PAFI-726017 format. One record per residue: residue number from 0; residue in three letters; y negated, z negated, x negated of N, C-alpha, C in turn. Coordinates in Angstrom, 1 decimal. Example, Ala and Ser with C-alpha at 12.3 -4.5 7.8 and 13.67 -1.06 7.14 Angstrom:
<rs>
R / nr / rest / nnorth / nup / neast / canorth / caup / caeast / cnorth / cup / ceast
R / 0 / ala / 5.7 / -7.8 / -13.2 / 4.5 / -7.8 / -12.3 / 3.3 / -7.8 / -13.2
R / 1 / ser / 2.2 / -7.1 / -12.8 / 1.1 / -7.1 / -13.7 / 0.0 / -7.9 / -12.9
</rs>
This chain:
<rs>
R / nr / rest / nnorth / nup / neast / canorth / caup / caeast / cnorth / cup / ceast
R / 0 / met / -3.2 / 46.6 / -1.6 / -3.7 / 45.7 / -2.6 / -4.4 / 44.5 / -1.9
R / 1 / lys / -5.1 / 44.8 / -0.8 / -5.8 / 43.7 / -0.1 / -4.7 / 42.7 / 0.5
R / 2 / ser / -3.7 / 43.3 / 1.0 / -2.7 / 42.4 / 1.6 / -1.9 / 41.6 / 0.6
R / 3 / ala / -1.8 / 42.1 / -0.6 / -1.1 / 41.3 / -1.7 / -2.1 / 40.1 / -2.1
R / 4 / ile / -3.3 / 40.4 / -2.2 / -4.3 / 39.3 / -2.5 / -4.4 / 38.3 / -1.4
R / 5 / tyr / -4.4 / 38.8 / -0.2 / -4.4 / 37.9 / 1.0 / -3.1 / 37.0 / 1.0
R / 6 / ala / -2.0 / 37.5 / 0.7 / -0.7 / 36.8 / 0.7 / -0.7 / 35.8 / -0.5
R / 7 / leu / -1.3 / 36.1 / -1.6 / -1.4 / 35.2 / -2.8 / -2.3 / 34.1 / -2.4
R / 8 / leu / -3.4 / 34.3 / -1.8 / -4.4 / 33.3 / -1.5 / -3.7 / 32.3 / -0.4
R / 9 / cys / -3.0 / 32.8 / 0.5 / -2.3 / 32.0 / 1.5 / -1.3 / 31.1 / 0.8
R / 10 / phe / -0.5 / 31.7 / -0.1 / 0.5 / 30.9 / -0.8 / -0.2 / 29.8 / -1.6
R / 11 / ile / -1.3 / 30.1 / -2.3 / -2.0 / 29.0 / -3.1 / -2.5 / 27.9 / -2.2
R / 12 / phe / -3.1 / 28.3 / -1.0 / -3.6 / 27.3 / -0.1 / -2.5 / 26.4 / 0.4
R / 13 / ile / -1.3 / 27.0 / 0.8 / -0.2 / 26.2 / 1.3 / 0.3 / 25.2 / 0.2
R / 14 / val / 0.4 / 25.7 / -1.0 / 0.9 / 24.9 / -2.1 / 0.0 / 23.7 / -2.4
R / 15 / ser / -1.3 / 24.0 / -2.5 / -2.3 / 23.0 / -2.8 / -2.4 / 22.0 / -1.7
R / 16 / ser / -2.2 / 22.4 / -0.4 / -2.2 / 21.4 / 0.7 / -1.1 / 20.5 / 0.6
R / 17 / his / 0.1 / 21.0 / 0.2 / 1.3 / 20.1 / 0.1 / 1.1 / 19.1 / -1.1
R / 18 / val / 0.5 / 19.6 / -2.2 / 0.3 / 18.7 / -3.3 / -0.7 / 17.6 / -2.9
R / 19 / gln / -1.7 / 17.9 / -2.2 / -2.7 / 16.9 / -1.8 / -2.0 / 15.9 / -0.8
R / 20 / glu / -1.1 / 16.3 / 0.0 / -0.4 / 15.4 / 0.9 / 0.4 / 14.4 / 0.2
R / 21 / val / 1.1 / 14.9 / -0.9 / 2.0 / 14.0 / -1.7 / 1.1 / 13.0 / -2.4
R / 22 / glu / 0.0 / 13.5 / -3.0 / -0.9 / 12.5 / -3.7 / -1.4 / 11.5 / -2.8
R / 23 / ala / -1.8 / 11.9 / -1.6 / -2.3 / 10.9 / -0.6 / -1.3 / 9.8 / -0.2
R / 24 / asn / 0.0 / 10.2 / -0.1 / 1.1 / 9.3 / 0.2 / 1.3 / 8.3 / -0.9
R / 25 / leu / 1.1 / 8.7 / -2.2 / 1.3 / 7.8 / -3.3 / 0.2 / 6.7 / -3.3
R / 26 / arg / -0.9 / 7.0 / -2.8 / -2.0 / 6.0 / -2.8 / -2.1 / 5.2 / -1.6
R / 27 / lys / -1.3 / 5.5 / -0.6 / -1.3 / 4.8 / 0.7 / -0.9 / 3.3 / 0.5
R / 28 / thr / -1.6 / 2.4 / 1.2 / -1.3 / 1.0 / 1.1 / -0.8 / 0.5 / 2.5
R / 29 / cys / 0.0 / -0.5 / 2.4 / 0.5 / -1.2 / 3.6 / 0.2 / -2.6 / 3.5
R / 30 / val / 0.2 / -3.3 / 4.6 / -0.1 / -4.8 / 4.6 / 1.2 / -5.4 / 5.1
R / 31 / his / 1.7 / -6.4 / 4.3 / 2.9 / -7.1 / 4.6 / 2.6 / -8.6 / 4.7
R / 32 / arg / 3.2 / -9.3 / 5.7 / 2.9 / -10.7 / 5.9 / 4.1 / -11.6 / 5.5
R / 33 / leu / 3.9 / -12.6 / 4.8 / 4.9 / -13.6 / 4.5 / 4.3 / -15.0 / 4.9
R / 34 / asn / 5.1 / -15.9 / 5.3 / 4.6 / -17.2 / 5.7 / 5.5 / -18.3 / 5.0
R / 35 / ser / 4.8 / -19.4 / 4.9 / 5.5 / -20.6 / 4.3 / 4.8 / -21.8 / 4.8
R / 36 / gly / 5.3 / -23.0 / 4.5 / 4.7 / -24.2 / 4.8 / 3.5 / -24.5 / 3.9
R / 37 / gly / 2.6 / -25.4 / 4.3 / 1.5 / -25.8 / 3.5 / 0.2 / -25.1 / 3.9
R / 38 / ser / -0.8 / -25.2 / 3.0 / -2.1 / -24.6 / 3.2 / -2.5 / -23.7 / 2.1
R / 39 / cys / -3.6 / -23.1 / 2.3 / -4.1 / -22.1 / 1.2 / -4.6 / -22.8 / 0.0
R / 40 / gly / -5.4 / -23.8 / 0.2 / -6.0 / -24.5 / -1.0 / -7.2 / -23.6 / -1.5
R / 41 / lys / -7.7 / -24.0 / -2.7 / -8.8 / -23.3 / -3.3 / -8.5 / -21.9 / -3.8
R / 42 / ser / -7.3 / -21.8 / -4.3 / -6.9 / -20.4 / -4.9 / -5.9 / -19.8 / -4.0
R / 43 / gly / -6.1 / -19.7 / -2.7 / -5.2 / -19.1 / -1.8 / -4.8 / -17.7 / -2.1
R / 44 / gln / -5.8 / -16.9 / -2.4 / -5.5 / -15.5 / -2.7 / -4.6 / -15.3 / -3.9
R / 45 / his / -4.8 / -16.0 / -5.0 / -4.0 / -15.9 / -6.2 / -2.6 / -16.5 / -5.9
R / 46 / asp / -2.6 / -17.7 / -5.2 / -1.3 / -18.3 / -4.8 / -0.4 / -17.3 / -4.0
R / 47 / cys / -1.1 / -16.7 / -3.0 / -0.3 / -15.7 / -2.2 / 0.2 / -14.6 / -3.0
R / 48 / glu / -0.6 / -14.0 / -3.9 / -0.1 / -12.9 / -4.7 / 1.1 / -13.3 / -5.6
R / 49 / ala / 1.1 / -14.5 / -6.1 / 2.2 / -15.0 / -6.9 / 3.4 / -15.3 / -6.0
R / 50 / phe / 3.2 / -15.9 / -4.8 / 4.2 / -16.1 / -3.9 / 4.9 / -14.8 / -3.4
R / 51 / tyr / 4.1 / -13.8 / -3.1 / 4.6 / -12.5 / -2.6 / 5.5 / -11.9 / -3.7
R / 52 / thr / 4.9 / -11.9 / -4.9 / 5.7 / -11.3 / -6.1 / 7.0 / -12.0 / -6.3
R / 53 / asn / 7.0 / -13.3 / -6.2 / 8.3 / -14.1 / -6.4 / 9.3 / -13.8 / -5.3
R / 54 / lys / 8.8 / -13.7 / -4.1 / 9.7 / -13.5 / -3.0 / 10.3 / -12.1 / -2.9
R / 55 / thr / 9.5 / -11.1 / -3.2 / 9.9 / -9.7 / -2.9 / 10.1 / -8.9 / -4.2
R / 56 / asn / 9.8 / -9.4 / -5.4 / 9.9 / -8.6 / -6.6 / 9.0 / -7.4 / -6.5
R / 57 / gln / 8.0 / -7.4 / -5.8 / 7.1 / -6.2 / -5.7 / 5.6 / -6.8 / -5.8
R / 58 / lys / 4.8 / -6.1 / -6.6 / 3.5 / -6.5 / -7.0 / 2.5 / -6.3 / -5.8
R / 59 / ala / 1.9 / -7.3 / -5.4 / 0.8 / -7.2 / -4.4 / -0.5 / -7.1 / -5.1
R / 60 / phe / -1.4 / -6.2 / -4.7 / -2.6 / -6.1 / -5.5 / -3.8 / -6.7 / -4.7
R / 61 / tyr / -3.6 / -7.2 / -3.5 / -4.6 / -8.0 / -2.9 / -4.0 / -8.8 / -1.7
R / 62 / cys / -4.3 / -10.1 / -1.7 / -3.7 / -10.9 / -0.6 / -4.9 / -11.7 / 0.1
R / 63 / asn / -4.7 / -12.0 / 1.4 / -5.6 / -12.8 / 2.1 / -4.7 / -14.0 / 2.6
R / 64 / cys / -5.3 / -15.2 / 2.5 / -4.5 / -16.4 / 2.9 / -5.2 / -17.0 / 4.1
R / 65 / thr / -4.4 / -17.4 / 5.1 / -4.9 / -18.2 / 6.2 / -3.8 / -19.2 / 6.5
R / 66 / ser / -4.3 / -20.4 / 6.9 / -3.3 / -21.5 / 7.1 / -3.6 / -22.3 / 8.4
R / 67 / pro / -3.4 / -21.7 / 9.6 / -3.6 / -22.5 / 10.8 / -2.3 / -23.3 / 11.1
R / 68 / phe / -2.4 / -24.4 / 11.6 / -1.2 / -25.2 / 12.1 / -0.2 / -25.5 / 11.0
R / 69 / arg / -0.6 / -25.8 / 9.8 / 0.2 / -26.2 / 8.7 / 1.2 / -25.1 / 8.3
R / 70 / thr / 0.9 / -23.9 / 8.5 / 1.7 / -22.8 / 8.1 / 0.7 / -21.8 / 7.3
R / 71 / arg / 1.2 / -21.5 / 6.1 / 0.4 / -20.6 / 5.3 / 0.8 / -19.1 / 5.5
R / 72 / tyr / -0.1 / -18.3 / 5.9 / 0.2 / -16.9 / 6.1 / -0.4 / -16.1 / 4.9
R / 73 / cys / 0.4 / -15.3 / 4.3 / -0.1 / -14.4 / 3.2 / 0.0 / -13.0 / 3.7
R / 74 / asp / -1.2 / -12.3 / 3.9 / -1.2 / -10.9 / 4.2 / -1.6 / -10.2 / 3.0
R / 75 / cys / -0.6 / -9.4 / 2.5 / -0.8 / -8.8 / 1.1 / -0.7 / -7.3 / 1.2
R / 76 / ala / -1.6 / -6.6 / 0.5 / -1.7 / -5.2 / 0.4 / -0.7 / -4.7 / -0.7
R / 77 / ile / 0.1 / -3.8 / -0.4 / 1.1 / -3.3 / -1.4 / 1.1 / -1.8 / -1.3
R / 78 / lys / 1.7 / -1.1 / -2.3 / 2.0 / 0.3 / -2.2 / 3.1 / 0.6 / -1.2
R / 79 / cys / 2.8 / 1.5 / -0.3 / 3.9 / 1.9 / 0.7 / 4.9 / 2.7 / -0.1
R / 80 / lys / 6.1 / 2.6 / 0.4 / 7.2 / 3.4 / -0.2 / 7.1 / 4.8 / 0.4
R / 81 / val / 7.2 / 5.8 / -0.5 / 7.1 / 7.2 / -0.1 / 8.5 / 7.5 / 0.4
R / 82 / arg / 8.5 / 8.1 / 1.6 / 9.8 / 8.5 / 2.2 / 10.3 / 9.9 / 1.8
</rs>
């Protein structure tokens, strides 16, 4: 009886660990960089989010804009693709 309970507890632990791993991958974010000519301007973050969405057809939920040397760099956080 004890061995059956032990086996059942091990099975539950393994299954719950796998579910937590899958949930963690769904929430994982990646940073992707796009660049274009120009500067960031006053609304650089919002411009970058719109630029990223138009270029990739994927929604960025946060972007950071930098524009050294007349090139605008948009570093955007996106949902990583689950493999």
